[in-house]
OpenMM code with the backbone's topology and positions (N, CA, C; nanometers):
from openmm import Vec3, app, unit

residues = "MET ASP GLN ALA THR ILE ASN THR ASP ILE ALA ALA ALA HIS GLU VAL ILE ALA ARG LEU ARG THR GLU VAL GLY ARG ALA VAL ILE GLY GLN ASP ALA ILE VAL ASP ARG LEU VAL ILE ALA LEU LEU".split()
positions = [
    Vec3(0.0838, -0.1184, 0.0000),
    Vec3(0.0000, 0.0000, 0.0000),
    Vec3(0.0883, 0.1247, 0.0000),
    Vec3(0.0511, 0.2173, -0.0825),
    Vec3(0.1247, 0.3429, -0.0828),
    Vec3(0.0527, 0.4460, 0.0046),
    Vec3(0.1170, 0.5577, 0.0254),
    Vec3(0.0653, 0.6607, 0.1161),
    Vec3(-0.0679, 0.7169, 0.0679),
    Vec3(-0.0851, 0.7327, -0.0625),
    Vec3(-0.2099, 0.7873, -0.1167),
    Vec3(-0.3272, 0.6942, -0.0880),
    Vec3(-0.3051, 0.5653, -0.1013),
    Vec3(-0.4103, 0.4676, -0.0731),
    Vec3(-0.4478, 0.4698, 0.0742),
    Vec3(-0.3490, 0.4773, 0.1590),
    Vec3(-0.3740, 0.4826, 0.3032),
    Vec3(-0.4528, 0.6080, 0.3386),
    Vec3(-0.4137, 0.7217, 0.2819),
    Vec3(-0.4847, 0.8466, 0.3087),
    Vec3(-0.6292, 0.8403, 0.2610),
    Vec3(-0.6525, 0.7785, 0.1466),
    Vec3(-0.7880, 0.7630, 0.0941),
    Vec3(-0.8713, 0.6745, 0.1857),
    Vec3(-0.8133, 0.5650, 0.2324),
    Vec3(-0.8843, 0.4749, 0.3231),
    Vec3(-0.9187, 0.5442, 0.4547),
    Vec3(-0.8256, 0.6211, 0.5069),
    Vec3(-0.8496, 0.6931, 0.6320),
    Vec3(-0.9595, 0.7964, 0.6136),
    Vec3(-0.9576, 0.8681, 0.5025),
    Vec3(-1.0604, 0.9686, 0.4755),
    Vec3(-1.1981, 0.9043, 0.4635),
    Vec3(-1.2051, 0.7889, 0.3985),
    Vec3(-1.3327, 0.7190, 0.3842),
    Vec3(-1.3835, 0.6711, 0.5199),
    Vec3(-1.2946, 0.6174, 0.6019),
    Vec3(-1.3342, 0.5716, 0.7354),
    Vec3(-1.3791, 0.6891, 0.8213),
    Vec3(-1.3105, 0.8012, 0.8104),
    Vec3(-1.3478, 0.9208, 0.8862),
    Vec3(-1.4881, 0.9666, 0.8488),
    Vec3(-1.5196, 0.9629, 0.7210),
    Vec3(-1.6520, 1.0044, 0.6746),
    Vec3(-1.7609, 0.9134, 0.7308),
    Vec3(-1.7370, 0.7836, 0.7288),
    Vec3(-1.8348, 0.6878, 0.7816),
    Vec3(-1.8553, 0.7091, 0.9313),
    Vec3(-1.7473, 0.7260, 1.0051),
    Vec3(-1.7570, 0.7450, 1.1500),
    Vec3(-1.8258, 0.8767, 1.1825),
    Vec3(-1.7990, 0.9809, 1.1050),
    Vec3(-1.8645, 1.1099, 1.1279),
    Vec3(-2.0149, 1.0987, 1.1059),
    Vec3(-2.0559, 1.0273, 1.0010),
    Vec3(-2.1996, 1.0079, 0.9774),
    Vec3(-2.2623, 0.9247, 1.0881),
    Vec3(-2.1905, 0.8237, 1.1343),
    Vec3(-2.2398, 0.7400, 1.2435),
    Vec3(-2.2577, 0.8215, 1.3708),
    Vec3(-2.1595, 0.9061, 1.4038),
    Vec3(-2.1699, 0.9930, 1.5225),
    Vec3(-2.2901, 1.0859, 1.5111),
    Vec3(-2.3131, 1.1393, 1.3923),
    Vec3(-2.4259, 1.2298, 1.3712),
    Vec3(-2.5579, 1.1577, 1.3946),
    Vec3(-2.5713, 1.0401, 1.3400),
    Vec3(-2.6963, 0.9654, 1.3547),
    Vec3(-2.7193, 0.9217, 1.4993),
    Vec3(-2.6155, 0.8729, 1.5651),
    Vec3(-2.6294, 0.8332, 1.7058),
    Vec3(-2.6572, 0.9571, 1.7904),
    Vec3(-2.5945, 1.0686, 1.7567),
    Vec3(-2.6153, 1.1934, 1.8295),
    Vec3(-2.7577, 1.2436, 1.8216),
    Vec3(-2.8289, 1.2092, 1.7168),
    Vec3(-2.9701, 1.2476, 1.7053),
    Vec3(-3.0560, 1.1735, 1.8065),
    Vec3(-3.0164, 1.0533, 1.8416),
    Vec3(-3.0925, 0.9744, 1.9389),
    Vec3(-3.0518, 1.0076, 2.0815),
    Vec3(-2.9262, 1.0425, 2.1021),
    Vec3(-2.8736, 1.0716, 2.2354),
    Vec3(-2.8313, 1.2187, 2.2350),
    Vec3(-2.9255, 1.3060, 2.2573),
    Vec3(-2.9026, 1.4501, 2.2428),
    Vec3(-2.8265, 1.5056, 2.3627),
    Vec3(-2.7199, 1.5809, 2.3339),
    Vec3(-2.6465, 1.6522, 2.4376),
    Vec3(-2.5522, 1.5685, 2.5219),
    Vec3(-2.5259, 1.4483, 2.4819),
    Vec3(-2.4383, 1.3595, 2.5587),
    Vec3(-2.3227, 1.3132, 2.4701),
    Vec3(-2.2304, 1.4035, 2.4417),
    Vec3(-2.1214, 1.3731, 2.3485),
    Vec3(-2.0350, 1.2561, 2.3937),
    Vec3(-2.0072, 1.2470, 2.5223),
    Vec3(-1.9237, 1.1367, 2.5725),
    Vec3(-1.9943, 1.0028, 2.5522),
    Vec3(-2.1237, 0.9997, 2.5762),
    Vec3(-2.2005, 0.8762, 2.5566),
    Vec3(-2.2044, 0.8397, 2.4088),
    Vec3(-2.2216, 0.9392, 2.3226),
    Vec3(-2.2222, 0.9141, 2.1783),
    Vec3(-2.0891, 0.8535, 2.1358),
    Vec3(-1.9786, 0.9094, 2.1830),
    Vec3(-1.8468, 0.8549, 2.1491),
    Vec3(-1.8329, 0.7106, 2.1959),
    Vec3(-1.8771, 0.6822, 2.3152),
    Vec3(-1.8667, 0.5455, 2.3686),
    Vec3(-1.9553, 0.4484, 2.2918),
    Vec3(-2.0738, 0.4936, 2.2520),
    Vec3(-2.1619, 0.4078, 2.1727),
    Vec3(-2.1010, 0.3773, 2.0361),
    Vec3(-2.0410, 0.4773, 1.9743),
    Vec3(-1.9768, 0.4557, 1.8444),
    Vec3(-1.8605, 0.3580, 1.8588),
    Vec3(-1.7815, 0.3730, 1.9625),
    Vec3(-1.6710, 0.2794, 1.9868),
    Vec3(-1.7246, 0.1381, 2.0065),
    Vec3(-1.8332, 0.1250, 2.0812),
    Vec3(-1.8918, -0.0071, 2.1045),
    Vec3(-1.9431, -0.0681, 1.9742),
    Vec3(-1.9983, 0.0145, 1.8870),
    Vec3(-2.0492, -0.0357, 1.7599),
    Vec3(-1.9373, -0.0781, 1.6656),
    Vec3(-1.8213, -0.0159, 1.6792),
    Vec3(-1.7090, -0.0517, 1.5919),
    Vec3(-1.6476, -0.1819, 1.6377),
] * unit.nanometer
topology = app.Topology()
chain = topology.addChain("A")
for resn in residues:
    res = topology.addResidue(resn, chain)
    for name in ("N", "CA", "C"):
        topology.addAtom(name, app.Element.getBySymbol(name[0]), res)
């Protein structure tokens, strides 16, 4: 794997995790720490 491929993979994973945080955050309003822990548990 070259550096460009790794950067692309990281960017794609970041996008998926950001969307996941947003969706979980809609259900758990105002609890950022809980949202982070739920996302970690889901991964």
